[in-house]
All heavy atoms as TSV, in Angstrom:
chain	resi	resn	atom	element	x	y	z
A	1	MET	N	N	177.319	137.605	125.641
A	1	MET	CA	C	177.270	138.388	124.400
A	1	MET	C	C	178.707	138.716	124.021
A	1	MET	O	O	179.423	139.303	124.884
A	1	MET	CB	C	176.432	139.640	124.569
A	1	MET	CG	C	174.982	139.465	124.499
A	1	MET	SD	S	174.144	141.021	124.566
A	1	MET	CE	C	173.775	141.309	122.869
A	2	PRO	N	N	179.091	138.564	122.788
A	2	PRO	CA	C	180.426	138.948	122.362
A	2	PRO	C	C	180.479	140.461	122.228
A	2	PRO	O	O	179.513	141.157	121.984
A	2	PRO	CB	C	180.598	138.305	121.023
A	2	PRO	CG	C	179.381	137.561	120.711
A	2	PRO	CD	C	178.436	137.733	121.806
A	3	ARG	N	N	181.726	140.981	122.446
A	3	ARG	CA	C	181.982	142.396	122.294
A	3	ARG	C	C	183.008	142.550	121.159
A	3	ARG	O	O	183.981	141.868	121.222
A	3	ARG	CB	C	182.525	142.972	123.586
A	3	ARG	CG	C	182.610	144.490	123.546
A	3	ARG	CD	C	182.837	144.999	125.015
A	3	ARG	NE	N	182.925	146.407	125.019
A	3	ARG	CZ	C	181.876	147.270	125.015
A	3	ARG	NH1	N	180.711	146.727	125.003
A	3	ARG	NH2	N	182.005	148.559	125.069
A	4	ILE	N	N	182.647	143.372	120.156
A	4	ILE	CA	C	183.489	143.513	119.018
A	4	ILE	C	C	184.018	144.950	118.810
A	4	ILE	O	O	183.422	145.864	119.363
A	4	ILE	CB	C	182.769	143.046	117.701
A	4	ILE	CG1	C	181.557	143.982	117.380
A	4	ILE	CG2	C	182.358	141.650	117.761
A	4	ILE	CD1	C	181.020	143.855	116.037
A	5	LYS	N	N	185.077	145.056	118.057
A	5	LYS	CA	C	185.563	146.409	117.657
A	5	LYS	C	C	185.341	146.455	116.133
A	5	LYS	O	O	185.672	145.589	115.386
A	5	LYS	CB	C	187.099	146.459	117.906
A	5	LYS	CG	C	187.628	147.869	117.659
A	5	LYS	CD	C	189.143	147.903	118.008
A	5	LYS	CE	C	189.284	147.965	119.495
A	5	LYS	NZ	N	190.636	148.317	119.896
A	6	LEU	N	N	184.696	147.621	115.763
A	6	LEU	CA	C	184.326	147.759	114.375
A	6	LEU	C	C	185.517	148.163	113.457
A	6	LEU	O	O	186.385	148.854	113.939
A	6	LEU	CB	C	183.243	148.925	114.261
A	6	LEU	CG	C	181.910	148.571	114.835
A	6	LEU	CD1	C	181.033	149.842	114.861
A	6	LEU	CD2	C	181.253	147.470	114.088
A	7	ALA	N	N	185.452	147.655	112.253
A	7	ALA	CA	C	186.476	147.939	111.290
A	7	ALA	C	C	186.058	149.122	110.419
A	7	ALA	O	O	186.884	149.832	109.848
A	7	ALA	CB	C	186.840	146.721	110.461
A	8	ASN	N	N	184.788	149.298	110.188
A	8	ASN	CA	C	184.205	150.342	109.330
A	8	ASN	C	C	182.967	150.969	110.026
A	8	ASN	O	O	182.599	150.532	111.057
A	8	ASN	CB	C	183.720	149.705	107.994
A	8	ASN	CG	C	184.841	149.118	107.192
A	8	ASN	OD1	O	185.857	149.739	107.020
A	8	ASN	ND2	N	184.585	147.912	106.692
A	9	TRP	N	N	182.449	151.977	109.415
A	9	TRP	CA	C	181.249	152.649	109.925
A	9	TRP	C	C	180.107	151.689	109.899
A	9	TRP	O	O	179.869	150.949	108.990
A	9	TRP	CB	C	180.878	153.870	109.065
A	9	TRP	CG	C	181.713	155.084	109.361
A	9	TRP	CD1	C	182.891	155.427	108.728
A	9	TRP	CD2	C	181.514	156.057	110.388
A	9	TRP	NE1	N	183.371	156.571	109.308
A	9	TRP	CE2	C	182.587	156.969	110.312
A	9	TRP	CE3	C	180.570	156.184	111.403
A	9	TRP	CZ2	C	182.686	158.061	111.181
A	9	TRP	CZ3	C	180.680	157.304	112.241
A	9	TRP	CH2	C	181.728	158.219	112.144
A	10	TYR	N	N	179.317	151.626	111.016
A	10	TYR	CA	C	178.179	150.796	111.137
A	10	TYR	C	C	177.030	151.698	111.700
A	10	TYR	O	O	176.971	151.886	112.907
A	10	TYR	CB	C	178.440	149.606	112.009
A	10	TYR	CG	C	177.252	148.681	112.204
A	10	TYR	CD1	C	176.737	147.947	111.123
A	10	TYR	CD2	C	176.616	148.554	113.432
A	10	TYR	CE1	C	175.694	147.080	111.282
A	10	TYR	CE2	C	175.553	147.713	113.631
A	10	TYR	CZ	C	175.074	146.962	112.554
A	10	TYR	OH	O	174.017	146.114	112.686
A	11	GLY	N	N	176.188	152.200	110.839
A	11	GLY	CA	C	175.178	153.192	111.266
A	11	GLY	C	C	175.896	154.473	111.771
A	11	GLY	O	O	176.666	155.077	111.031
A	12	ASP	N	N	175.622	154.849	112.979
A	12	ASP	CA	C	176.242	156.012	113.541
A	12	ASP	C	C	177.496	155.649	114.420
A	12	ASP	O	O	178.107	156.461	115.049
A	12	ASP	CB	C	175.310	156.781	114.443
A	12	ASP	CG	C	174.698	155.959	115.569
A	12	ASP	OD1	O	174.845	154.748	115.530
A	12	ASP	OD2	O	174.108	156.561	116.501
A	13	LYS	N	N	177.921	154.426	114.365
A	13	LYS	CA	C	179.060	153.934	115.091
A	13	LYS	C	C	180.326	154.057	114.218
A	13	LYS	O	O	180.379	153.573	113.088
A	13	LYS	CB	C	178.971	152.469	115.565
A	13	LYS	CG	C	177.711	152.197	116.326
A	13	LYS	CD	C	177.770	152.833	117.694
A	13	LYS	CE	C	176.555	152.450	118.488
A	13	LYS	NZ	N	176.473	153.127	119.765
A	14	ALA	N	N	181.328	154.674	114.752
A	14	ALA	CA	C	182.612	154.953	114.004
A	14	ALA	C	C	183.490	153.754	114.074
A	14	ALA	O	O	183.416	152.906	114.989
A	14	ALA	CB	C	183.322	156.142	114.586
A	15	PRO	N	N	184.456	153.573	113.123
A	15	PRO	CA	C	185.412	152.529	113.163
A	15	PRO	C	C	186.262	152.620	114.463
A	15	PRO	O	O	186.578	153.637	114.901
A	15	PRO	CB	C	186.351	152.747	111.924
A	15	PRO	CG	C	185.518	153.587	111.032
A	15	PRO	CD	C	184.593	154.429	111.880
A	16	GLY	N	N	186.508	151.454	115.061
A	16	GLY	CA	C	187.251	151.480	116.343
A	16	GLY	C	C	186.414	151.416	117.562
A	16	GLY	O	O	186.843	151.056	118.600
A	17	GLU	N	N	185.104	151.763	117.428
A	17	GLU	CA	C	184.206	151.700	118.571
A	17	GLU	C	C	183.928	150.212	118.890
A	17	GLU	O	O	183.866	149.377	118.037
A	17	GLU	CB	C	182.906	152.423	118.308
A	17	GLU	CG	C	183.049	153.923	118.360
A	17	GLU	CD	C	181.654	154.629	118.314
A	17	GLU	OE1	O	180.716	154.148	119.016
A	17	GLU	OE2	O	181.591	155.533	117.537
A	18	GLU	N	N	183.676	149.936	120.174
A	18	GLU	CA	C	183.278	148.644	120.648
A	18	GLU	C	C	181.784	148.624	120.924
A	18	GLU	O	O	181.253	149.539	121.436
A	18	GLU	CB	C	184.056	148.251	121.893
A	18	GLU	CG	C	185.598	148.129	121.663
A	18	GLU	CD	C	186.321	147.768	122.872
A	18	GLU	OE1	O	185.713	147.535	123.922
A	18	GLU	OE2	O	187.559	147.708	122.796
A	19	LEU	N	N	181.147	147.499	120.547
A	19	LEU	CA	C	179.774	147.313	120.886
A	19	LEU	C	C	179.440	145.858	121.130
A	19	LEU	O	O	180.134	144.947	120.660
A	19	LEU	CB	C	178.851	147.889	119.822
A	19	LEU	CG	C	178.918	147.305	118.422
A	19	LEU	CD1	C	177.480	147.126	117.954
A	19	LEU	CD2	C	179.603	148.267	117.498
A	20	ASP	N	N	178.405	145.623	121.922
A	20	ASP	CA	C	177.921	144.291	122.207
A	20	ASP	C	C	177.002	143.815	121.103
A	20	ASP	O	O	176.072	144.582	120.709
A	20	ASP	CB	C	177.189	144.209	123.528
A	20	ASP	CG	C	178.087	144.522	124.703
A	20	ASP	OD1	O	179.264	144.003	124.678
A	20	ASP	OD2	O	177.736	145.176	125.665
A	21	VAL	N	N	177.141	142.599	120.592
A	21	VAL	CA	C	176.272	142.031	119.596
A	21	VAL	C	C	175.935	140.613	120.020
A	21	VAL	O	O	176.565	140.039	120.844
A	21	VAL	CB	C	176.989	142.009	118.228
A	21	VAL	CG1	C	177.255	143.383	117.675
A	21	VAL	CG2	C	178.281	141.256	118.252
A	22	ASP	N	N	174.900	140.082	119.395
A	22	ASP	CA	C	174.529	138.686	119.653
A	22	ASP	C	C	175.223	137.831	118.585
A	22	ASP	O	O	175.914	138.314	117.700
A	22	ASP	CB	C	173.007	138.483	119.706
A	22	ASP	CG	C	172.347	138.842	118.391
A	22	ASP	OD1	O	173.029	139.118	117.395
A	22	ASP	OD2	O	171.094	138.803	118.393
A	23	GLU	N	N	175.045	136.544	118.688
A	23	GLU	CA	C	175.782	135.581	117.847
A	23	GLU	C	C	175.384	135.811	116.338
A	23	GLU	O	O	176.155	135.701	115.488
A	23	GLU	CB	C	175.461	134.207	118.245
A	23	GLU	CG	C	175.945	133.819	119.594
A	23	GLU	CD	C	177.433	133.871	119.686
A	23	GLU	OE1	O	178.185	133.574	118.697
A	23	GLU	OE2	O	177.951	134.258	120.768
A	24	VAL	N	N	174.087	136.072	116.061
A	24	VAL	CA	C	173.602	136.242	114.731
A	24	VAL	C	C	174.197	137.553	114.121
A	24	VAL	O	O	174.652	137.541	112.919
A	24	VAL	CB	C	172.064	136.345	114.700
A	24	VAL	CG1	C	171.528	136.619	113.301
A	24	VAL	CG2	C	171.435	135.030	115.195
A	25	GLN	N	N	174.256	138.629	114.903
A	25	GLN	CA	C	174.825	139.916	114.439
A	25	GLN	C	C	176.321	139.743	114.191
A	25	GLN	O	O	176.841	140.169	113.216
A	25	GLN	CB	C	174.595	141.005	115.408
A	25	GLN	CG	C	173.207	141.524	115.467
A	25	GLN	CD	C	173.024	142.624	116.501
A	25	GLN	OE1	O	173.652	142.501	117.578
A	25	GLN	NE2	N	172.230	143.669	116.210
A	26	LEU	N	N	176.972	138.974	115.059
A	26	LEU	CA	C	178.472	138.767	114.941
A	26	LEU	C	C	178.731	138.026	113.612
A	26	LEU	O	O	179.617	138.445	112.899
A	26	LEU	CB	C	178.916	137.962	116.105
A	26	LEU	CG	C	180.398	137.510	116.010
A	26	LEU	CD1	C	181.350	138.753	115.955
A	26	LEU	CD2	C	180.780	136.673	117.180
A	27	LYS	N	N	177.914	137.011	113.298
A	27	LYS	CA	C	178.147	136.224	112.095
A	27	LYS	C	C	177.951	137.100	110.867
A	27	LYS	O	O	178.717	137.141	109.898
A	27	LYS	CB	C	177.208	135.040	112.045
A	27	LYS	CG	C	177.412	134.126	110.942
A	27	LYS	CD	C	176.537	132.918	111.007
A	27	LYS	CE	C	176.782	131.964	109.856
A	27	LYS	NZ	N	175.939	130.808	109.959
A	28	ALA	N	N	176.863	137.921	110.883
A	28	ALA	CA	C	176.530	138.834	109.751
A	28	ALA	C	C	177.592	139.898	109.585
A	28	ALA	O	O	178.032	140.207	108.445
A	28	ALA	CB	C	175.184	139.449	109.948
A	29	LEU	N	N	178.052	140.527	110.655
A	29	LEU	CA	C	179.050	141.575	110.570
A	29	LEU	C	C	180.415	141.003	110.160
A	29	LEU	O	O	181.099	141.664	109.382
A	29	LEU	CB	C	179.157	142.253	111.964
A	29	LEU	CG	C	177.960	143.194	112.344
A	29	LEU	CD1	C	178.114	143.660	113.760
A	29	LEU	CD2	C	177.813	144.321	111.380
A	30	ARG	N	N	180.737	139.844	110.578
A	30	ARG	CA	C	181.996	139.177	110.155
A	30	ARG	C	C	181.889	138.893	108.621
A	30	ARG	O	O	182.917	139.085	107.955
A	30	ARG	CB	C	182.163	137.872	110.836
A	30	ARG	CG	C	183.458	137.747	111.525
A	30	ARG	CD	C	183.700	136.459	112.175
A	30	ARG	NE	N	184.300	136.709	113.460
A	30	ARG	CZ	C	184.335	135.867	114.435
A	30	ARG	NH1	N	183.732	134.721	114.404
A	30	ARG	NH2	N	184.992	136.168	115.573
A	31	ARG	N	N	180.785	138.446	108.132
A	31	ARG	CA	C	180.585	138.148	106.730
A	31	ARG	C	C	180.789	139.382	105.887
A	31	ARG	O	O	181.381	139.367	104.834
A	31	ARG	CB	C	179.218	137.524	106.480
A	31	ARG	CG	C	178.888	137.200	105.054
A	31	ARG	CD	C	177.461	136.911	104.805
A	31	ARG	NE	N	176.694	138.153	105.097
A	31	ARG	CZ	C	175.596	138.214	105.621
A	31	ARG	NH1	N	174.999	137.136	106.088
A	31	ARG	NH2	N	174.939	139.410	105.790
A	32	ASP	N	N	180.289	140.516	106.415
A	32	ASP	CA	C	180.386	141.817	105.694
A	32	ASP	C	C	181.695	142.490	105.893
A	32	ASP	O	O	181.900	143.593	105.306
A	32	ASP	CB	C	179.243	142.727	106.103
A	32	ASP	CG	C	177.894	142.151	105.720
A	32	ASP	OD1	O	177.826	141.295	104.819
A	32	ASP	OD2	O	176.865	142.493	106.340
A	33	GLY	N	N	182.625	141.986	106.691
A	33	GLY	CA	C	183.901	142.583	106.896
A	33	GLY	C	C	183.879	143.819	107.801
A	33	GLY	O	O	184.716	144.660	107.721
A	34	MET	N	N	182.906	143.842	108.709
A	34	MET	CA	C	182.763	144.980	109.642
A	34	MET	C	C	183.460	144.747	110.943
A	34	MET	O	O	183.602	145.699	111.714
A	34	MET	CB	C	181.275	145.212	109.875
A	34	MET	CG	C	180.435	145.478	108.643
A	34	MET	SD	S	180.867	147.019	107.845
A	34	MET	CE	C	180.125	148.160	108.949
A	35	VAL	N	N	183.989	143.547	111.276
A	35	VAL	CA	C	184.567	143.275	112.540
A	35	VAL	C	C	186.067	143.370	112.452
A	35	VAL	O	O	186.698	142.641	111.672
A	35	VAL	CB	C	184.180	141.832	113.019
A	35	VAL	CG1	C	184.836	141.533	114.361
A	35	VAL	CG2	C	182.678	141.766	113.107
A	36	ALA	N	N	186.666	144.252	113.200
A	36	ALA	CA	C	188.142	144.420	113.256
A	36	ALA	C	C	188.674	143.215	114.128
A	36	ALA	O	O	189.616	142.591	113.810
A	36	ALA	CB	C	188.563	145.720	113.745
A	37	GLU	N	N	188.036	143.109	115.333
A	37	GLU	CA	C	188.424	142.016	116.216
A	37	GLU	C	C	187.330	141.761	117.199
A	37	GLU	O	O	186.575	142.625	117.449
A	37	GLU	CB	C	189.737	142.379	116.940
A	37	GLU	CG	C	189.619	143.532	117.896
A	37	GLU	CD	C	190.901	143.857	118.610
A	37	GLU	OE1	O	191.415	142.919	119.347
A	37	GLU	OE2	O	191.434	144.940	118.487
A	38	VAL	N	N	187.292	140.545	117.755
A	38	VAL	CA	C	186.383	140.220	118.774
A	38	VAL	C	C	187.123	140.493	120.096
A	38	VAL	O	O	188.140	139.817	120.439
A	38	VAL	CB	C	185.938	138.719	118.717
A	38	VAL	CG1	C	185.036	138.380	119.861
A	38	VAL	CG2	C	185.220	138.466	117.352
A	39	VAL	N	N	186.645	141.476	120.873
A	39	VAL	CA	C	187.309	141.887	122.089
A	39	VAL	C	C	187.046	140.877	123.201
A	39	VAL	O	O	187.950	140.516	123.919
A	39	VAL	CB	C	186.864	143.320	122.473
A	39	VAL	CG1	C	187.499	143.737	123.772
A	39	VAL	CG2	C	187.151	144.258	121.384
A	40	ASP	N	N	185.805	140.488	123.376
A	40	ASP	CA	C	185.434	139.549	124.483
A	40	ASP	C	C	184.515	138.493	123.918
A	40	ASP	O	O	183.365	138.766	123.642
A	40	ASP	CB	C	184.718	140.352	125.557
A	40	ASP	CG	C	184.374	139.500	126.756
A	40	ASP	OD1	O	185.050	138.531	126.958
A	40	ASP	OD2	O	183.410	139.863	127.441
A	41	ALA	N	N	185.073	137.324	123.677
A	41	ALA	CA	C	184.298	136.185	123.121
A	41	ALA	C	C	183.515	135.553	124.307
A	41	ALA	O	O	184.008	135.470	125.434
A	41	ALA	CB	C	185.195	135.221	122.464
A	42	PRO	N	N	182.339	134.937	123.975
A	42	PRO	CA	C	181.647	134.278	125.083
A	42	PRO	C	C	182.326	132.980	125.467
A	42	PRO	O	O	183.118	132.432	124.688
A	42	PRO	CB	C	180.253	133.979	124.380
A	42	PRO	CG	C	180.548	134.021	122.975
A	42	PRO	CD	C	181.669	134.973	122.754
A	43	ALA	N	N	182.053	132.547	126.685
A	43	ALA	CA	C	182.694	131.335	127.153
A	43	ALA	C	C	182.216	130.062	126.474
A	43	ALA	O	O	182.928	129.115	126.417
A	43	ALA	CB	C	182.390	131.174	128.675
A	44	ALA	N	N	181.060	130.127	125.847
A	44	ALA	CA	C	180.531	128.979	125.161
A	44	ALA	C	C	181.427	128.618	123.933
A	44	ALA	O	O	181.613	127.474	123.617
A	44	ALA	CB	C	179.081	129.247	124.652
A	45	GLU	N	N	181.933	129.587	123.254
A	45	GLU	CA	C	182.817	129.355	122.073
A	45	GLU	C	C	184.072	128.635	122.510
A	45	GLU	O	O	184.527	127.668	121.903
A	45	GLU	CB	C	183.249	130.597	121.383
A	45	GLU	CG	C	182.126	131.212	120.534
A	45	GLU	CD	C	182.628	132.435	119.762
A	45	GLU	OE1	O	183.749	132.773	119.778
A	45	GLU	OE2	O	181.705	133.062	119.129
A	46	SER	N	N	184.701	129.032	123.604
A	46	SER	CA	C	185.932	128.399	124.071
A	46	SER	C	C	185.605	126.997	124.550
A	46	SER	O	O	186.439	126.102	124.438
A	46	SER	CB	C	186.589	129.234	125.174
A	46	SER	OG	O	185.700	129.368	126.285
A	47	ALA	N	N	184.444	126.738	125.138
A	47	ALA	CA	C	184.072	125.413	125.538
A	47	ALA	C	C	183.855	124.477	124.356
A	47	ALA	O	O	184.212	123.276	124.420
A	47	ALA	CB	C	182.767	125.469	126.389
A	48	ASP	N	N	183.318	124.995	123.278
A	48	ASP	CA	C	183.089	124.222	122.049
A	48	ASP	C	C	184.450	123.836	121.416
A	48	ASP	O	O	184.645	122.714	120.950
A	48	ASP	CB	C	182.309	124.999	121.021
A	48	ASP	CG	C	180.834	125.125	121.394
A	48	ASP	OD1	O	180.380	124.350	122.263
A	48	ASP	OD2	O	180.186	126.094	120.883
A	49	GLU	N	N	185.431	124.767	121.460
A	49	GLU	CA	C	186.728	124.550	120.907
A	49	GLU	C	C	187.428	123.405	121.776
A	49	GLU	O	O	188.095	122.486	121.269
A	49	GLU	CB	C	187.611	125.732	120.938
A	49	GLU	CG	C	187.133	126.757	119.952
A	49	GLU	CD	C	187.825	128.105	120.041
A	49	GLU	OE1	O	188.770	128.168	120.865
A	49	GLU	OE2	O	187.473	129.054	119.360
A	50	ALA	N	N	187.265	123.448	123.115
A	50	ALA	CA	C	187.929	122.492	123.959
A	50	ALA	C	C	187.336	121.102	123.749
A	50	ALA	O	O	188.030	120.103	123.687
A	50	ALA	CB	C	187.772	122.915	125.431
A	51	SER	N	N	186.015	121.000	123.585
A	51	SER	CA	C	185.405	119.701	123.322
A	51	SER	C	C	185.742	119.160	121.980
A	51	SER	O	O	185.888	117.957	121.813
A	51	SER	CB	C	183.857	119.835	123.481
A	51	SER	OG	O	183.279	120.617	122.467
A	52	ALA	N	N	185.944	119.996	120.966
A	52	ALA	CA	C	186.298	119.577	119.685
A	52	ALA	C	C	187.758	119.010	119.684
A	52	ALA	O	O	188.066	118.037	119.005
A	52	ALA	CB	C	186.262	120.709	118.612
A	53	GLN	N	N	188.619	119.582	120.494
A	53	GLN	CA	C	190.005	119.088	120.599
A	53	GLN	C	C	190.082	117.821	121.403
A	53	GLN	O	O	190.952	116.994	121.186
A	53	GLN	CB	C	190.888	120.138	121.293
A	53	GLN	CG	C	191.074	121.393	120.419
A	53	GLN	CD	C	191.873	122.465	121.122
A	53	GLN	OE1	O	192.160	122.323	122.304
A	53	GLN	NE2	N	192.185	123.531	120.481
A	54	ALA	N	N	189.089	117.618	122.306
A	54	ALA	CA	C	189.067	116.413	123.150
A	54	ALA	C	C	188.653	115.181	122.422
A	54	ALA	O	O	188.916	114.026	122.788
A	54	ALA	CB	C	188.222	116.650	124.383
A	55	GLN	N	N	187.907	115.314	121.319
A	55	GLN	CA	C	187.434	114.149	120.536
A	55	GLN	C	C	188.561	113.505	119.776
A	55	GLN	O	O	189.500	114.183	119.330
A	55	GLN	CB	C	186.359	114.624	119.567
A	55	GLN	CG	C	185.107	115.133	120.169
A	55	GLN	CD	C	184.099	115.587	119.101
A	55	GLN	OE1	O	184.408	115.682	117.929
A	55	GLN	NE2	N	182.903	115.832	119.511
A	56	PRO	N	N	188.533	112.168	119.698
A	56	PRO	CA	C	189.554	111.475	118.900
A	56	PRO	C	C	189.446	111.879	117.440
A	56	PRO	O	O	188.405	112.205	116.941
A	56	PRO	CB	C	189.246	110.019	119.137
A	56	PRO	CG	C	187.894	109.964	119.719
A	56	PRO	CD	C	187.592	111.280	120.279
A	57	GLU	N	N	190.569	111.791	116.801
A	57	GLU	CA	C	190.689	112.282	115.373
A	57	GLU	C	C	189.929	111.279	114.505
A	57	GLU	O	O	189.461	111.725	113.374
A	57	GLU	CB	C	192.162	112.311	114.955
A	57	GLU	CG	C	192.868	113.429	115.625
A	57	GLU	CD	C	194.325	113.484	115.143
A	57	GLU	OE1	O	194.608	112.932	114.119
A	57	GLU	OE2	O	195.099	114.136	115.788
A	58	ASN	N	N	189.693	110.040	114.796
A	58	ASN	CA	C	189.025	109.138	113.882
A	58	ASN	C	C	187.547	109.176	113.991
A	58	ASN	O	O	186.839	108.574	113.231
A	58	ASN	CB	C	189.526	107.660	114.113
A	58	ASN	CG	C	189.256	107.244	115.540
A	58	ASN	OD1	O	188.737	108.029	116.368
A	58	ASN	ND2	N	189.723	106.023	115.806
A	59	ALA	N	N	186.966	109.918	114.956
A	59	ALA	CA	C	185.548	110.052	115.118
A	59	ALA	C	C	184.830	110.622	113.853
A	59	ALA	O	O	183.815	110.047	113.426
A	59	ALA	CB	C	185.155	110.808	116.348
A	60	PRO	N	N	185.293	111.663	113.266
A	60	PRO	CA	C	184.584	112.191	112.083
A	60	PRO	C	C	184.664	111.275	110.869
A	60	PRO	O	O	183.730	111.189	110.080
A	60	PRO	CB	C	185.312	113.476	111.749
A	60	PRO	CG	C	185.970	113.881	113.016
A	60	PRO	CD	C	186.243	112.622	113.763
A	61	VAL	N	N	185.722	110.478	110.826
A	61	VAL	CA	C	185.868	109.546	109.694
A	61	VAL	C	C	184.787	108.426	109.792
A	61	VAL	O	O	184.238	108.012	108.813
A	61	VAL	CB	C	187.340	108.883	109.734
A	61	VAL	CG1	C	187.449	107.828	108.703
A	61	VAL	CG2	C	188.331	110.017	109.545
A	62	GLN	N	N	184.517	108.010	111.023
A	62	GLN	CA	C	183.487	106.947	111.210
A	62	GLN	C	C	182.153	107.504	110.820
A	62	GLN	O	O	181.341	106.743	110.212
A	62	GLN	CB	C	183.447	106.470	112.651
A	62	GLN	CG	C	184.714	105.722	113.050
A	62	GLN	CD	C	184.762	105.455	114.540
A	62	GLN	OE1	O	183.872	105.927	115.297
A	62	GLN	NE2	N	185.750	104.669	114.981
A	63	GLU	N	N	181.821	108.749	111.070
A	63	GLU	CA	C	180.561	109.320	110.791
A	63	GLU	C	C	180.415	109.424	109.239
A	63	GLU	O	O	179.371	109.163	108.699
A	63	GLU	CB	C	180.387	110.665	111.404
A	63	GLU	CG	C	180.252	110.629	112.879
A	63	GLU	CD	C	180.235	112.047	113.464
A	63	GLU	OE1	O	180.079	113.017	112.732
A	63	GLU	OE2	O	180.286	112.136	114.718
A	64	ALA	N	N	181.531	109.855	108.574
A	64	ALA	CA	C	181.434	109.978	107.120
A	64	ALA	C	C	181.274	108.625	106.432
A	64	ALA	O	O	180.603	108.522	105.434
A	64	ALA	CB	C	182.709	110.659	106.628
A	65	ALA	N	N	181.848	107.571	106.973
A	65	ALA	CA	C	181.740	106.272	106.390
A	65	ALA	C	C	180.347	105.706	106.541
A	65	ALA	O	O	179.939	104.925	105.740
A	65	ALA	CB	C	182.779	105.344	107.011
A	66	ALA	N	N	179.655	106.064	107.592
A	66	ALA	CA	C	178.326	105.553	107.852
A	66	ALA	C	C	177.295	106.181	106.907
A	66	ALA	O	O	176.248	105.588	106.630
A	66	ALA	CB	C	177.925	105.846	109.325
A	67	GLN	N	N	177.535	107.355	106.410
A	67	GLN	CA	C	176.541	108.027	105.494
A	67	GLN	C	C	176.796	107.509	104.054
A	67	GLN	O	O	177.895	107.417	103.613
A	67	GLN	CB	C	176.758	109.546	105.518
A	67	GLN	CG	C	176.488	110.104	106.882
A	67	GLN	CD	C	176.821	111.586	106.907
A	67	GLN	OE1	O	177.345	112.140	106.003
A	67	GLN	NE2	N	176.476	112.252	108.030
A	68	PRO	N	N	175.728	107.242	103.326
A	68	PRO	CA	C	175.855	106.783	101.977
A	68	PRO	C	C	176.318	107.915	101.062
A	68	PRO	O	O	175.980	109.142	101.325
A	68	PRO	CB	C	174.487	106.315	101.563
A	68	PRO	CG	C	173.532	107.056	102.474
A	68	PRO	CD	C	174.338	107.235	103.742
A	69	GLU	N	N	177.063	107.620	100.028
A	69	GLU	CA	C	177.502	108.616	99.101
A	69	GLU	C	C	176.327	109.102	98.231
A	69	GLU	O	O	175.454	108.290	97.897
A	69	GLU	CB	C	178.603	108.176	98.224
A	69	GLU	CG	C	179.940	108.044	98.900
A	69	GLU	CD	C	181.031	107.744	97.904
A	69	GLU	OE1	O	180.961	108.248	96.769
A	69	GLU	OE2	O	181.976	107.034	98.333
A	70	SER	N	N	176.288	110.362	97.951
A	70	SER	CA	C	175.277	110.840	97.069
A	70	SER	C	C	175.933	111.626	95.862
A	70	SER	O	O	177.130	111.976	95.972
A	70	SER	CB	C	174.340	111.813	97.805
A	70	SER	OG	O	175.083	112.941	98.211
A	71	GLY	N	N	175.126	111.750	94.862
A	71	GLY	CA	C	175.677	112.491	93.703
A	71	GLY	C	C	176.178	111.494	92.624
A	71	GLY	O	O	176.088	110.251	92.713
A	72	ARG	N	N	176.694	112.034	91.568
A	72	ARG	CA	C	177.137	111.248	90.450
A	72	ARG	C	C	178.582	110.942	90.590
A	72	ARG	O	O	179.393	111.669	91.113
A	72	ARG	CB	C	176.905	112.051	89.166
A	72	ARG	CG	C	175.385	112.378	88.982
A	72	ARG	CD	C	175.183	113.331	87.840
A	72	ARG	NE	N	175.388	112.686	86.544
A	72	ARG	CZ	C	175.310	113.277	85.427
A	72	ARG	NH1	N	175.026	114.555	85.344
A	72	ARG	NH2	N	175.505	112.623	84.327
A	73	ARG	N	N	178.961	109.789	90.041
A	73	ARG	CA	C	180.346	109.375	90.035
A	73	ARG	C	C	180.932	109.630	88.677
A	73	ARG	O	O	180.304	109.410	87.657
A	73	ARG	CB	C	180.474	107.928	90.354
A	73	ARG	CG	C	180.138	107.604	91.801
A	73	ARG	CD	C	180.448	106.135	92.071
A	73	ARG	NE	N	180.228	105.917	93.495
A	73	ARG	CZ	C	180.965	105.112	94.163
A	73	ARG	NH1	N	181.951	104.461	93.617
A	73	ARG	NH2	N	180.730	104.959	95.418
A	74	LYS	N	N	182.143	110.066	88.720
A	74	LYS	CA	C	182.899	110.238	87.458
A	74	LYS	C	C	183.519	108.968	86.969
A	74	LYS	O	O	184.043	108.170	87.643
A	74	LYS	CB	C	184.017	111.264	87.746
A	74	LYS	CG	C	184.669	111.804	86.515
A	74	LYS	CD	C	185.673	112.914	86.927
A	74	LYS	CE	C	186.211	113.578	85.715
A	74	LYS	NZ	N	187.186	114.637	86.063
A	75	ARG	N	N	183.300	108.684	85.666
A	75	ARG	CA	C	183.803	107.436	85.081
A	75	ARG	C	C	185.003	107.658	84.303
A	75	ARG	O	O	185.297	108.655	83.696
A	75	ARG	CB	C	182.729	106.828	84.205
A	75	ARG	CG	C	181.575	106.360	85.010
A	75	ARG	CD	C	180.645	105.673	84.030
A	75	ARG	NE	N	179.405	105.424	84.780
A	75	ARG	CZ	C	178.478	104.665	84.362
A	75	ARG	NH1	N	178.554	104.080	83.218
A	75	ARG	NH2	N	177.383	104.473	85.016
């Protein structure tokens, strides 16, 4: 579980207080601008970042080329 530091009041929690949240709460609080900083990120996030860096740069290009284009074309 990530641990965050609040930027604003959240219920009865004052700005600057730290609390444990789950991934869904973290995403919602970040969207609302309530997170000052993530104090303790879960190890899963750092593992995802490492695997993303380990992939070759041309891999996403191949996936995009395999998918058909959708939408209208500008003439």
